[in-house]
N, C-alpha and C positions, 0 to 999 in steps of 0.2 A: 297046508297041514304037513306036507312032506318035509319042508324046511324046519318046521317046529319039532318034528319027531326025531330028527337025526341028531347024533351026538356031536358032530363037528365036521368041519371041512377045511380044506386048505392046509397050509403048512404053519406049524407053530414056530415062530421065529421073532427075533428083535425087529421092531418096526418103529419108525419115527411117528410119534403121536401127532405132531403138527401136520405132517403130510396126510395122515388119515383124517384128521378133522377138516383140513382144507379140501381134500377130495370129496368128503361127505357133504360139506356145504355146497360145493359146486354141483355135484350130482343131484342133490335134492332140489336146489334152486332151479337149475335148468330143466329138470324133470317137471317141476311144478309149473314153470312158465310154458312148457310144451303142452301140458295137460289142460291148463286153463288160461285162455288169452286174457290179458289184463292183470294177471297175477303180478304183484310187486310187493317186495318187502326189503327193508334196509338190512343188509348184512354187515355186522361189525366184527372185526377180528382183532384180537390181542394175543398173539401166539408167542410164547416165551421160547427163544431159541435154546434155552437150557432145559426145556422139558424133556428132550432127548428121546431115547429109545426105550421101548417097553417090550418085554417078551410076551407075545400073544399070538392069536390067530387073527391076522389083519383083516381078512375077509369077513369074519364074524363080528369083529368090533365095528367095522364099517357098517354092517347091517344094523347094529344097535344104534349107531349115530344117525344113520339114515332114517330109522324109525322115529327116534326122538325129535330130530329136526323136522321131519314131515308132520309129526303131531303138533309141533310148535307152529309150523306154517298154517296148519288147519285151524288151530285155536286163534291165532292172530287174525287170520282172514275172517273167521266168524265174528270176532269182536269188531273188526272194521265194518263188516256188513251190517252189524247191529246199529251202526251209526253213532257210536260213542264219540262225543265232541272232542276234537283235538287229538284223537288217538292216531298214531302212526305206527304201523306194524314194523317191528324191529326184531332181529334175532342176533344175539351176540355170542361169539365163540371165543373163549379164552383158554389158553393153556398156561400152566405154570409148573415150575420144578418144585417138587416137594422133597427133594433130596432122596433119602432112603425110604421115605414114606410111600404110600400108595398114590396112584393117580386118582383124580377126582373130577370126572365130568359132571356138570351140574346144570342140566337143562331147567330153565325156569319158565313157567307160564303164569302170566299175571291175571288169573281169573279165579283160582282156588278150586279145590276139589272137596266136595262134601265127604264126611267121614265114612258114610255107607259105601260110597264109590271107592274111596281109598282102600278099604278093606278087601275089595274084590278085584282091583285093577290089574293084578298080575295073574288072575285066573284065566286059563284058556277060554276063548270065545266070549269073554265079558267085554262089552263095548258100551260107551255112552253115545256113540255116533248114531245118526239115523240109519234105518235099514238101507243097505246098499252102499254105505259110505265107510264101513269098517267091518273087519272080520273078528276082531277081538283076540287076535293072535300076536299083534306087534309087541305089546308090553310083556306078555307071557314069554314070548320067544326071547326078547331082550333080557329078561330076568334070567332065563336058563343059560344064555350065552355068558352073561357076566358072572353069575353065581356058580353054576354047575361046571361050565367049561373053563372059566378063567380063575375060579377061586376068589372072586371079588365079591362085592355086595352092592346092592342097589337099594337106596332108601328114598322115601318121599316125605318132604316137609311141605305142609300146605296150611293155608289159612283161607277158608272158604270166602270167596268174594274179593280176595286180595292177591294171593300168589300161590304158586306151586313150584317146588324145586325137586327135581330128580337128582339125587346125589349118587353117582357111580364111583365106587372105589375099586381100582384095579391094583393088584400086587405090583410093586416096584417103583419106577422112577418118576414118571411124569404125571401131569394133570391136564385134563381138558375140561373146559366149561362151555356148555351150550346154553344160551339164555334166550329162549323164544319169548316174545312179548312185544311191548311197544312203549313209547314214551308219550307222556301227556303234555 
């Protein structure tokens, strides 16, 4: 709750979006493996060297990426545990240069979110996870970091039962795409 309530932290400075995405992927992956023995997911990376520097609070954007990646890990793991035939948990991270346009992290979860959940998902303390597995602060905090702190926006495109895309647009130069899900 303290992290959610504060206005910002760290230094606002130019940072390499590829380095932030790579660090976030590694931290989340190793954290998940340490937390749950047997955790495994395929990580795919397509990081554009031209994505470059973005003027931001690196610690806060890392927090957003860690939350979205961890949510993707959770969704992919639950789908795998459900025994879906041929499903292999995969998380893809892509960055691309958009020139003078804004960055565009795009985490995708291949399960879809019902409209009633989509309307509430950025509210503090709202969670669809079972008791003890989520606080309901991750997406709310991520929204505040992207929108209030960085002047960006976060959108959600979803088709229930098919896919969910979190589209984060950050002011300036680069793009990052995180795609949690799997291949059939």
